[in-house]
C-alpha positions, 0 to 999 in steps of 0.5 A: 544558748540553752544550758543543760541544768541537769548536767550543771547540777550533776557537775556541781555535786561532783565538785562539792563532794571532791572539794571542801567548799560550800554547795553554792560555790560548787554550783557557781563553778559548775555554772561558769564551766557550762558558760565557758564551753561555747567560748572555748569551742570558738577559741579552739576553732579560731586557733585551728583555722589560724594554724591551718589544721583541717583534721579533727583533734582531741583537745 
């Protein structure tokens, strides 16, 4: 999977400005968030299939 590094850096700056943490920690959180996107999408899809939901939902 390819990651959008520009988006990760933007999210890191947003976290850095919002929270009173170091930029390294903010970057780490943004990176973990970016890596979790695919995992979360797969988890949601499996749950939808198990529940028999066929229409799109906003989660």
